[in-house]
N, C-alpha and C positions, 0 to 999 in steps of 0.2 A: 306429614299427616299426623294429627294428634291421636294418641292411643285411646281406644274405646274399650268399654267393658260393660259388664252387667253384674248385678248383685242379687243374691238369693238369700232371703232371711227366713229362718224357721220361726214363724210367728208364735208357735206354741211353746218354744223354749225362751223366747224373748220376754224379759220382765219389764220392759218399757223404760229403761233408765235414760234412753235417748242420747247416750254418749256418742254413738255413731252419727246421729243427726248433727250434733255440734262440731264434730271433727271432720265432716265431709266438706272438702274445699269447693266442690262443684254443686252443692245443695241438691243432691240426688235424693236424699232420704227425708222423711217426715214421719210424724206420729200418725198411726192408723186410728181413725175415729171409731173403729169397731174393736171391742175388747176380744182378747183370746180366751181360752177356756179357764185360765187362772184369774180372769178379770182385769188383766193388765192391758194397757194400750201399747202394742208393740210398734216398732219402727216398720216402715214400709218403703219400698223403692218407688218413688212417685215420679221421678224424672230420669229414667234410665238412659235416655239419649244424651245426657250430660256426663255420664260416668266415664272416668278416665282410668279405672282399674288401679287406682293408687294404693288401695288396701288399707287406708286409714281406718275405715269402719271395722274391718276385721281385727286390726291390731288393738283397738280400744274396747272391743266387745267382751265384757266379763262373762258372758253366757255362752260364748263360742257358737253362736247361732247364725253367723254370717259367713257366706262363701262368696268370694269375688272371682269373676272370670274375665280374663283379658280376651277380647275378640280380635285375634290376629291370625286367623288361619288355623294351623295345627295346634291343638291344646297341649300344654305341658305344665307341670306343677312347679312353681317357684316360691319357696318360703310361704306356703299356705295361700298364696295368691295364685289362682289357677289361670293359666293362659299361655 
């Protein structure tokens, strides 16, 4: 069974660089058409059913506004990828 996950993005911290969108191998993320309070267009998780909890988005985020959770029963933290 393939690993499944979910991504949480703090849209108010995100400056909209979209690095996470470009580095997501599962195409889970995209730009949000609604701006945040700073006027940036942050990333959003648009296709969570495709997330494999690889953590690429977390690793490339310069704003530290992404948390990745692996959905495999009991949660445990592993190198900033939670699951």
